[in-house]
C-alpha positions, 0 to 999 in steps of 0.5 A, a space after each residue: 340660447 336665453 332659451 338654455 338654462 344649463 348649457 352642460 345638460 344640452 351639451 354646450 360645455 367643452 372642458 380642456 380645449 388647448 389648441 386653435 384645431 380643438 376649439 374650431 372642432 369644440 365649436 362645431 361640436 357645440 352647435 350639433 349638441 345643441 341643435 340636437 338637444 333643444 332644435 328650438 332654442 335660438 343659438 345667438 353664438 358659443 362663448 369661449 373663455 379662459 378654463 378654471 379647474 380648481 377651486 370652490 364653487 359657489 353660486 352668488 346671485 340676486 333676485 327682485 322681490 315685489 315685496 322686499 325689492 332686491 335679494 341677493 343670495 350665495 352658497 353652495 353652487 355648480 352641481 352641488 346646488 340642487 343637491 345640497 340646498 345651501 343657499 341663504 338670502 340677504 336685503 340687498 344692497 349688503 355692506 361687506 360685514 352683512 356679506 360676511 353674515 350671508 357666508 357665514 350662514 352657509 356651509 360654502 361660506 364656512 369652506 371657504 376658510 379651509 376644510 380638511 384638504 381644502 385649502 383657505 379659499 380667496 373670502 374677500 374676492 367673494 365678497 366683493 362681487 356679494 357686495 357689487 352684484 347686490 348694488 347692480 340689483 338695488 340699483 337697476 329695477 329693471 333686473 329681474 334675476 342674475 346668477 352667477 353658477 358657479 363661481 370658481 373661488 381660487 386660493 387665498 389672494 388669487 379671487 374669483 372666477 363666474 364661470 357661468 352667468 345668466 340674467 333676466 330683465 322683468 317688466 
């Protein structure tokens, strides 16, 4: 539902469903959970996707600002986004060098190089997503905002996957 921003808080996310029967039961459970948590919210469907259990969580997004046009954001994602407030912004579109600077301004970006028990993550995949999302935001003036959160960044060379996303069109 477009009315539910945080699906997990409404019971709209189930993990570790490995068999077809578990997925069917999960579908029914999600519908029940969401109808209970947000009875007025329209339910457009249930999205099933590959579960990514590893990787560092980051947030990547873009917003349209009346003064500055398209702005890209990057930082710590998942449940950390509100708690850590580790998010930085840059004008879009960005080239790879500008995206590198954006990453360097955040703990999440520096952590991609490895930290303590965290191996180096696929920084190139993150840079690609940032640059593409920035170009998308610059090219589509009707796009008011888009947020990929969390994006799971896997080990070096293994890519990055958006686990959840939302977009809103503006006037």
